[in-house]
C-alpha positions, 0 to 999 in steps of 0.5 A: 440309889447312887448308881441310879443317880449317876445314870440319871441325875436329873430325876428326883431322888428322895433324901434318906430323911424324906423316904416314907411309907404311905399306909393310906392316902386320904386326900390325894395331892391336888393343885391349889389344895390348902389345909384350911379347905377342910375341917382338919380336926375331923380328920384327926378325930377319925384317924385317932379313932381308927388307930386304937384298933391298929397293931404293929405292921411288919413290912418286907422290902423285897425287889423294886418296881417302876412305873412311868413316874417312879421307882419304889419298893413296898410302896416307898417311892425312892425316885420320881421320874420327872424328865425324859431319861438320857440312858433309859436302858442302863437305868432299867438294867440297874433296876432289873438287877434289884428286882428280887433284892431283899432290902429287909423288914421294918416293924411300924409302930409309929403312925402320922396323919400329915398334910403334904405336897406331892413329894412329901418334902419335910419342909412342906409336910405338916403333922396333924396327929401322931399315934404310937402303938400302945401309947397315947395319941398326940394331936398336933393340929392347932385348935384341936381339943 
């Protein structure tokens, strides 16, 4: 990331603590959408019902991919391309050097249902429910019983 950031510093680079893996996007980010526009407790109920059937998920992070809007691996977006690049060829050359890079594996046992902005900044993310495989669920939505 540091190498990419030195080439194209004006792009958005996710801080390490904000990297996330989206398993399922239920409500895509829509300008002006607010959590109180929906009955969030109903989404929590469905999330918790579905999670009872979930076993741990293993993800292999191998290689990188890029689109006109981002750079990612295994659907973890690391860079949002928000402005025109100054040195696109150098940036692409670095990415090509990592196309087959093995970043390793992760075993997911913790899942959250969240309300977030496009970048999923922690300051804007609200946890609605949490599920730990093999443990008890946690409802985090105010007013849910």
